[in-house]
C-alpha atoms as an extended CHARMM CRD file, in Angstrom:
* protein
*
        83  EXT
         1         1  MET       CA            126.3180000000       -9.9490000000      160.1320000000  PROA      1               0.0000000000
         2         2  ILE       CA            128.3270000000      -10.8900000000      157.2890000000  PROA      2               0.0000000000
         3         3  ILE       CA            126.9820000000      -11.2030000000      154.1160000000  PROA      3               0.0000000000
         4         4  LYS       CA            129.5570000000      -12.8990000000      151.1020000000  PROA      4               0.0000000000
         5         5  VAL       CA            130.1800000000      -11.1490000000      148.2870000000  PROA      5               0.0000000000
         6         6  LYS       CA            132.0520000000      -11.5890000000      145.1550000000  PROA      6               0.0000000000
         7         7  ILE       CA            132.8540000000       -9.5160000000      142.4240000000  PROA      7               0.0000000000
         8         8  TYR       CA            134.4100000000      -10.5350000000      139.0870000000  PROA      8               0.0000000000
         9         9  THR       CA            135.9510000000       -7.8480000000      137.2140000000  PROA      9               0.0000000000
        10        10  ILE       CA            138.3960000000       -6.4460000000      134.7560000000  PROA      10              0.0000000000
        11        11  PRO       CA            140.4380000000       -3.2200000000      135.6880000000  PROA      11              0.0000000000
        12        12  THR       CA            138.8070000000       -0.9960000000      132.7670000000  PROA      12              0.0000000000
        13        13  CYS       CA            135.4740000000       -1.5980000000      133.1970000000  PROA      13              0.0000000000
        14        14  VAL       CA            133.3040000000        1.2050000000      134.4800000000  PROA      14              0.0000000000
        15        15  TYR       CA            130.3760000000       -0.9340000000      136.2760000000  PROA      15              0.0000000000
        16        16  CYS       CA            132.9030000000       -2.6870000000      137.7480000000  PROA      16              0.0000000000
        17        17  LYS       CA            134.4300000000        0.5100000000      139.7660000000  PROA      17              0.0000000000
        18        18  MET       CA            130.5810000000        1.7040000000      140.2890000000  PROA      18              0.0000000000
        19        19  ALA       CA            130.1600000000       -1.5850000000      142.0000000000  PROA      19              0.0000000000
        20        20  LYS       CA            132.7410000000       -1.6940000000      144.0870000000  PROA      20              0.0000000000
        21        21  ASP       CA            132.0170000000        1.7960000000      145.4910000000  PROA      21              0.0000000000
        22        22  PHE       CA            128.9510000000        0.7650000000      145.9930000000  PROA      22              0.0000000000
        23        23  PHE       CA            130.0120000000       -1.6440000000      148.4090000000  PROA      23              0.0000000000
        24        24  ALA       CA            132.2540000000        0.6750000000      150.0640000000  PROA      24              0.0000000000
        25        25  LYS       CA            129.7700000000        3.0810000000      150.3290000000  PROA      25              0.0000000000
        26        26  ASN       CA            127.8150000000        0.4940000000      151.9490000000  PROA      26              0.0000000000
        27        27  GLU       CA            130.4110000000       -0.7340000000      153.9920000000  PROA      27              0.0000000000
        28        28  ILE       CA            129.8220000000       -4.3000000000      152.2990000000  PROA      28              0.0000000000
        29        29  GLU       CA            132.9630000000       -6.0680000000      152.2190000000  PROA      29              0.0000000000
        30        30  TYR       CA            133.6870000000       -8.0060000000      149.3470000000  PROA      30              0.0000000000
        31        31  GLU       CA            136.6160000000      -10.5670000000      147.5650000000  PROA      31              0.0000000000
        32        32  GLU       CA            137.5610000000       -9.1960000000      144.2050000000  PROA      32              0.0000000000
        33        33  TYR       CA            138.2420000000      -11.1010000000      141.4670000000  PROA      33              0.0000000000
        34        34  ASP       CA            140.2130000000       -9.7170000000      138.0000000000  PROA      34              0.0000000000
        35        35  VAL       CA            139.6530000000      -12.1650000000      135.4590000000  PROA      35              0.0000000000
        36        36  SER       CA            142.0620000000      -10.6780000000      133.2330000000  PROA      36              0.0000000000
        37        37  LYS       CA            144.4670000000      -12.0940000000      135.2860000000  PROA      37              0.0000000000
        38        38  ASP       CA            143.4270000000      -14.7330000000      136.9330000000  PROA      38              0.0000000000
        39        39  LYS       CA            141.7330000000      -17.4870000000      135.0790000000  PROA      39              0.0000000000
        40        40  LYS       CA            140.2190000000      -19.7960000000      137.7420000000  PROA      40              0.0000000000
        41        41  ALA       CA            138.5710000000      -16.8300000000      138.1310000000  PROA      41              0.0000000000
        42        42  LEU       CA            137.4750000000      -16.0050000000      134.8190000000  PROA      42              0.0000000000
        43        43  ALA       CA            136.5840000000      -19.9980000000      134.3580000000  PROA      43              0.0000000000
        44        44  GLU       CA            134.3810000000      -20.0260000000      137.9210000000  PROA      44              0.0000000000
        45        45  MET       CA            132.5770000000      -16.6890000000      136.4530000000  PROA      45              0.0000000000
        46        46  VAL       CA            131.4720000000      -17.8300000000      133.3270000000  PROA      46              0.0000000000
        47        47  GLU       CA            130.2930000000      -21.4960000000      134.8210000000  PROA      47              0.0000000000
        48        48  LYS       CA            128.2380000000      -19.2250000000      137.1240000000  PROA      48              0.0000000000
        49        49  SER       CA            126.9090000000      -16.6160000000      134.9970000000  PROA      49              0.0000000000
        50        50  HSD       CA            127.0350000000      -18.4130000000      131.2150000000  PROA      50              0.0000000000
        51        51  GLN       CA            128.4600000000      -14.8060000000      130.6450000000  PROA      51              0.0000000000
        52        52  MET       CA            131.8530000000      -13.3140000000      129.6270000000  PROA      52              0.0000000000
        53        53  SER       CA            130.7040000000       -9.7320000000      130.2200000000  PROA      53              0.0000000000
        54        54  VAL       CA            131.6120000000       -8.2310000000      133.5740000000  PROA      54              0.0000000000
        55        55  PRO       CA            130.8670000000       -7.7710000000      136.5320000000  PROA      55              0.0000000000
        56        56  VAL       CA            129.2810000000      -10.9000000000      137.6290000000  PROA      56              0.0000000000
        57        57  ILE       CA            128.6970000000      -10.0850000000      141.2990000000  PROA      57              0.0000000000
        58        58  ASP       CA            127.6680000000      -13.2510000000      143.2630000000  PROA      58              0.0000000000
        59        59  ILE       CA            125.9180000000      -12.0000000000      146.5200000000  PROA      59              0.0000000000
        60        60  GLU       CA            125.0100000000      -15.4860000000      148.6130000000  PROA      60              0.0000000000
        61        61  ASN       CA            124.9940000000      -17.7690000000      145.5600000000  PROA      61              0.0000000000
        62        62  GLU       CA            122.6700000000      -15.2020000000      143.6620000000  PROA      62              0.0000000000
        63        63  ILE       CA            124.1550000000      -14.0640000000      140.5210000000  PROA      63              0.0000000000
        64        64  PHE       CA            124.0950000000      -10.4030000000      139.1700000000  PROA      64              0.0000000000
        65        65  VAL       CA            125.7160000000       -9.6320000000      135.3510000000  PROA      65              0.0000000000
        66        66  GLY       CA            126.4830000000       -5.8620000000      135.1730000000  PROA      66              0.0000000000
        67        67  PHE       CA            126.0870000000       -3.4700000000      138.0870000000  PROA      67              0.0000000000
        68        68  ASN       CA            121.7770000000       -3.0720000000      138.2050000000  PROA      68              0.0000000000
        69        69  ARG       CA            121.8960000000       -1.1050000000      141.8070000000  PROA      69              0.0000000000
        70        70  SER       CA            118.4220000000       -1.4790000000      142.5820000000  PROA      70              0.0000000000
        71        71  ASP       CA            118.3850000000       -5.5780000000      142.6770000000  PROA      71              0.0000000000
        72        72  ILE       CA            121.4120000000       -5.1180000000      144.5980000000  PROA      72              0.0000000000
        73        73  GLU       CA            119.7080000000       -3.1590000000      146.8670000000  PROA      73              0.0000000000
        74        74  LYS       CA            116.9560000000       -5.2560000000      147.0200000000  PROA      74              0.0000000000
        75        75  VAL       CA            118.9090000000       -9.1730000000      147.9220000000  PROA      75              0.0000000000
        76        76  LEU       CA            121.1380000000       -7.4240000000      150.4480000000  PROA      76              0.0000000000
        77        77  ARG       CA            117.9450000000       -5.4660000000      152.2460000000  PROA      77              0.0000000000
        78        78  ILE       CA            116.8570000000       -8.9070000000      151.9890000000  PROA      78              0.0000000000
        79        79  LEU       CA            119.8250000000      -11.1200000000      153.4240000000  PROA      79              0.0000000000
        80        80  LYS       CA            120.1730000000       -8.4510000000      156.4360000000  PROA      80              0.0000000000
        81        81  GLN       CA            116.9690000000       -9.0100000000      157.8060000000  PROA      81              0.0000000000
        82        82  LYS       CA            117.3320000000      -12.9300000000      157.3980000000  PROA      82              0.0000000000
        83        83  LYS       CA            120.5770000000      -12.0730000000      159.2280000000  PROA      83              0.0000000000
């Protein structure tokens, strides 16, 4: 079961690190995009979220701005049940 996760980050973001640690602890693979260096990823992030805040987390095309552990856990649980 593979759940597609993208996370848009910057190196100094504490919440970005918390999100990545959460995914690692729960063995969720993700693709990381550093929007401070990748202008294409920045444009993609803004198009998806309409925000400049990080992290932006895209889980199977469901967008989260910031790291809200409980909401992310709910979505992951639902997706795991479907797959």
